[in-house]
C-alpha positions in Angstrom: -42.8 -4.4 -39.7 -40.7 -1.8 -39.4 -40.8 -1.3 -35.7 -40.5 -4.7 -35.3 -36.7 -4.4 -37.2 -35.7 -1.0 -35.4 -36.0 -2.7 -32.0 -34.3 -5.7 -32.7 -31.3 -3.3 -34.2 -31.7 -0.8 -30.7 -31.4 -4.4 -28.4 -28.0 -5.7 -30.4 -26.6 -2.1 -30.1 -27.8 -2.2 -26.5 -26.3 -5.9 -26.1 -23.5 -4.8 -27.9 -22.7 -1.7 -25.3 -23.6 -4.6 -22.1 -20.6 -6.8 -23.9 -18.0 -4.4 -24.7 -18.5 -2.4 -21.0 -18.3 -6.3 -19.6 -15.2 -7.0 -21.7 -13.3 -3.6 -20.4 -14.5 -3.5 -17.2 -12.6 -7.4 -17.3 -10.0 -6.1 -19.0 -9.1 -3.2 -16.3 -9.2 -6.2 -13.3 -7.1 -8.0 -14.9 -4.6 -5.3 -15.3 -5.0 -4.6 -11.6 -4.1 -8.2 -11.1 -0.4 -7.6 -11.9 0.3 -4.8 -9.7 2.4 -4.8 -7.4 0.9 -3.7 -4.7 -1.9 -6.6 -5.6 1.0 -9.4 -4.8 2.1 -11.4 -2.5 5.5 -10.7 -1.2 7.9 -12.7 0.9 10.8 -12.2 3.3 13.1 -9.2 1.5 10.6 -7.9 -0.8 9.7 -4.1 -0.8 5.8 -3.3 -1.3 6.2 0.0 -2.5 6.6 3.4 -0.3 3.8 5.7 1.6 4.3 8.1 4.4 4.7 7.9 8.1 1.9 10.2 10.1 5.0 12.9 10.1 4.3 12.9 6.0 8.2 11.0 5.9 8.3 8.6 3.3 8.9 4.9 4.1 9.0 1.9 1.9 7.6 -1.0 3.1 9.0 -4.2 3.6 8.5 -7.6 3.7 10.5 -9.0 7.0 8.7 -12.5 7.4 5.7 -14.6 5.8 4.4 -14.3 2.8 1.6 -10.7 3.0 -0.4 -9.2 0.5 1.5 -5.7 -0.8 -1.8 -3.6 -0.9 -2.8 -5.1 2.7 0.7 -4.4 4.1 -0.1 -0.7 2.6 -3.2 -0.8 4.1 -2.1 -1.3 7.5 0.9 0.8 7.2 -1.5 4.5 6.2 -3.8 3.0 8.9 -1.0 2.8 11.4 0.0 6.7 10.4 -3.4 7.9 10.7 -3.9 6.8 14.4 -1.4 8.3 15.2 -1.8 11.6 13.0 -5.3 11.5 15.6 -3.5 11.4 18.4 -4.6 7.3 19.3 -1.5 5.7 19.7 0.3 6.3 23.3 3.7 6.9 23.3 5.7 9.7 22.5 5.5 10.3 18.8 2.7 7.1 18.4 5.6 4.7 20.1 2.9 2.3 21.9 1.4 -0.9 20.1 -0.9 -1.0 18.7 -3.8 -2.7 16.8 -4.8 -2.0 13.7 -6.5 -4.4 11.9 -5.5 -7.9 12.7 -2.1 -6.8 13.1 -0.1 -4.9 16.3 2.1 -2.2 15.5 4.6 0.4 17.2 7.2 2.7 16.4 10.7 1.9 16.9 12.8 4.3 18.8 15.0 7.6 17.5 18.6 6.2 17.9 17.4 2.8 16.6 15.9 4.5 13.4 18.7 6.4 13.1 21.6 3.7 13.3 18.9 1.2 10.7 17.0 3.2 9.1 13.7 0.9 10.1 11.1 3.9 12.0 8.1 0.9 12.7 6.8 -2.8 12.3 3.9 -4.1 11.9 3.1 -8.1 12.8 0.6 -10.3 13.1 1.2 -14.1 14.1 2.8 -15.7 11.1 4.1 -12.4 9.1 5.6 -9.3 9.5 6.7 -6.1 7.5 8.9 -2.8 8.7 8.5 0.9 7.6 11.9 1.5 6.6 13.2 5.3 5.4 14.5 5.6 2.0 18.4 5.3 1.5 19.2 9.5 0.0 21.1 9.6 -2.5 24.8 10.9 -2.1 24.3 15.0 -2.8 26.3 16.7 -5.4 29.5 18.4 -3.4 29.4 22.4 -3.8 32.7 23.5 -4.3 32.9 28.2 -4.5 36.4 29.8 -4.9 
C-alpha cells in the first residue's frame, strides 16, 4: 500500500514537471513570435542589422513586397558567406548569385558611396537592400 502511494506521488511530480516544462517552452515560443526578426515587414521597414562579407555593418531594409525579417537577414548572411567563400563571380562578388530562391547582387562602388546601398536581393514579388548605416557626426576637436 505504501508503494502505491509513493508511486502516485512520484507520478504526480513527474506529470507536474512535464506540464511546467511544456508551459515554459510554449512561453518561449510565444516570446519569439513577438521579435522583430520574425515579423513580416513591408516597403521601408528595417529588419535589423548584420554584416557584409568584409564585416562592414549593414541595415537590411525591405524595398518591395512583404518579407519575413528572419528570412531577409538569413538571405543577407548567406549572400555574404558566398562572397567570403569565393562563390560569387565579379570584382568583390558583384555578379548576381542565387541564394535560397533569391537573386542577390552588389552595387558598384560609386553607387554605394552615393546611396549607401551595398547590395540588393530580390524574388519576383519582394526585394531587400543592404544599407550602410549613416554615421553619427564625430565631435570636432580643437587644439590650441
